[in-house]
C-alpha positions, 0 to 999 in steps of 0.5 A: 486484530486491529486495537481501536483507537479510540480518536476521531476519523482523520479529517485529511484522510479525505474522500474523492470518490465521488468526484473520481468514480468515472473517473481512470485512476491516473486522473486520481494520482494526478489531482492527488500528487498536486493537493499534496503539493500544494498543501506543502505535504509529500516532500514532492510525492518522493515516499508517498504512499501507494494502497490499491484495491484490487479486483483480479484473483491474487488481490481479491483473495489478499483483500479477505485474507484480511477479514482476519484483521478486523472487528467486522470480519470483512474483506479489506478495501486493501491488496496492495500497497507501493511507494512512491520512487520518485519526486512527480516532476513531468507532465505524465503521472503515469511514468511516475517510478514506484518500488514495490513488493507485489504477488503479480507484477503488471511489469512481468518482472521476476522478483530477483532474491537478490534484491529481496523481492523488491521491483520497479514500477510505475505509476501508471499500471494501476490506471485501470478502474474496473481492475484496480478499482480502491485507490490511495495516496497518502503522505506523511509529514516528513523533512527532506532528509527524513526522506531519503532516508526512507528511500535510500531503503527502498530503492538501494537496501532492500537486503538490511534488514532480511532476518526480519524482513525477507520479502521474497520467502514471504512472497513465497508463502502469499503466493502457495496460498493462492495457488493452494486455496483451501489446502494452506492455511490464511498465513496471516493466521500464522503470523506471515504478513502480506509482503508489499506492505511489510515493504513499506512499513520497512523503510518508515522504520529508516525515521524510526517511525511505526506505521501501524500502531494498531497491530496488536501484533508484528503482523503486517497488512495493508488494513494497517496501513490503512487504519493507521492512516484513518484513525490514529492520527493523534499518536502521528502527529504527537511524533510529527508526522501527521498523514494528510491523504485522498482516496477513491472506493468502487467495490467496497465489497470486493467483488471478483471481476470476471477474467479477460476474454482470451482471442 
């Protein structure tokens, strides 16, 4: 369960839904990265946190599972978290590289156990608003040296603390929950974190930053990262790591998208 912070909502996490509801996600990502750069936050995009709320079957399954963490027992807005793995310097934001642990990689890349299931993606993989209906980019204020430390974990050291953060094993638990719906209990209730947000938290531990101050136990989910960014800004600011970000919500109710037609 997520604790109430007692703090005011973070005014620096801004709702862009009205402006971007009818546009594709690449337009949103490009504008958000440009806005963060103009505000001189986010180290050019490096280690910016992305959140996605998906309408495909894996995404809806993960969003509904997180209802167990919320006071209102409603599905989460978010199913997946990732990290931007380089500065956004080119014209095509779709080519910006990511690091992530995902239940269903859009690249088709197998999540190798040797790399603790961490895969390489790109921002354009999450460009379709009918599938990836909710999107957010969140930047944590860091020095260049701190951003490099977080990036080193994300890119070079996926096995640094595998006893605590075994993404490969956790991915298997959640795959079983998806494929054996109604048979396996909700992994969050059994203490298994959602792999994508656990990866993000693992990386930010490099600078000793807890991204889930609202969590009542060490059980990571995208909902925790969102809750921390929106409702725990005073806590992050005390440690000189305020959070700035932008989001667009097209599917707050968590509706399942129809499957793609065949042939």
